[in-house]
C-alpha positions, 0 to 999 in steps of 0.5 A: 919155280919154288912152291909150298904144298899146304893141306898136302894130303897124299901130294896130288899137287906135288905130283902134278907140279913136279911133273912140269918142273916146279920145286917143292920146298915145304910141305904141311899136312896135319893128318898122320895117315896122309902124311905117312903116305906122302912120305912114302910117295915123295921121299920127304922125311920132314912134313910140317904138321898143323899150319896154324902152329907154324910161323910164316918166317920159318917157311922157306921163300917160295914163288908159289903157294898151293893148297886144297884147303879143307872143303867140308864147311863149304860142300853141299854134302857137308856141314855148310858152316863155312868159316865157322866149321872147325877147318873152315878158317884154314884159308886165312892161314894160307893168306897169313903166310902169303901176306908175310912171304909174298910169293908171286902166285897163289893157287887154291882148290875147293868144291863148287859149293864155295861159290854160292856158300852164304849167298856168295859172301864166303868167296867174296871175303876170300877174294877181298882178303887176297886183294887186300894183301896185294894180289890180283885174283881170279877163279874158275870151275874146271871139270876133270872129264875135260882133262881126259879123266872119265870122272865128272868132277867139278872144282873151283880153282883160285889164282892170286898174282902178286902186284899185277895190274888190275883188269876187269873180269871178263864174262865166261861161259860158266854162269855159276862163276859169273854170278859169283864174280858179280857178288864179289864186286857187289860186296867189294867193288875195289877187289883187284881182279885179273883175267888169268888164262886158265886152261880150256881143258878140251881134251877128249875124255878117256873111255871109262873102260880104259881105266877099269880093271877087267881082272878084278874080283867079281864081288857083285853087289846086291841092291834089293829093290833099289836096282832091278834087272828088267832084261839083258843089260836092262835095269831100273834104279830108284831115284829122285825123279818125278816117277821115282825111278829111271830105266836104263841100258847098261854097257859093260865097263862103261856104265856106273851107278851111284848107290850113295843113300839108296833110300834118298828120294831126292838124289838124281843122276845116279846112272853115268855112261862112260864116266863116274860121278864125282869121287867122294870118300865113301866111293859108293860107285859100282861099274857094270861088267856085263854080268853084274855091278861091282864096286870100283876098286881102289886101283881104279879110284887112283886112276880116275884122279890121274895117279899111276898104278905105282902110287896105288901099289906102293901104298897097298904094299905098305899096309894101308887099309882098303878104306884109306886107299879109297878115301885118300885119292878121292880127297886129292886133286885131279892131276891133269888139271893141276898140271895144265894150270902149272903150265899156264902159270909158267906162261903167264909169268913169262908174259908179265 
């Protein structure tokens, strides 16, 4: 199955889909740094830039269009400006290409904040847009920890299937998804809906210790009164709970803390056991090694998304900064999820 990789970043979709036998025939990435990383990792000499400047007729024919369109306009940690944000309209660029090239399938990814953005209007407009150009649509939320990765990362995945017979959306376990679908049909009752067989994701989560580098430098962080040691492996961390703190026992190589916005009086759930919080660009995550808390390393960040150590080493050895080695995999997709969806697309294609 031939596919195009839009908003490609460092090529998370590429690694996952190539591994299940798909063939990438076109790549677009506007940012020079991830584009250079992509070239190193995937051997592509030509990567198209700004998708808004590319005519659809110049893009090769393909069976699948994929892309994690920029999420800053929809994230609860971002601007929440939606389509008004400078990159918020890039979804429509993907729709423009799909409308002209008519690939059999569309696969897109974004943050869960997309589902309730503008009281559900944003996801409704997206589903109506794809439906109007001939696609049956479905979406769900998948979590990285359900696919073997020790990271609590929840993301929305959207599927479009060209010309499929409409099916009434079935109720799913995730109530956020159900409410969003209710809003879509309330706003656009003629939306062509389908029930795509999204992977269940019932793999056992890998132990956090399995991806932790036990030989990493012990550059312990000093947190002041944000994190206080109460006793052996026992700590108190400030947070947004009613009492203003949480006491916890830390297990070596299994306990992590979120030290983003340490003065925040609303942030809760700062302590995780066996997993990390969702990776973001700042990667303010520290792991306990039995003596103290150190920031997780770039190598560990790549592992948390399912990348091999070779990917990290290739980029590190080619001079990319530590900041970029933290940020770029964090902005990518979790490879096991996309791989599972790729397999589901192949099976769905055979069935229909």
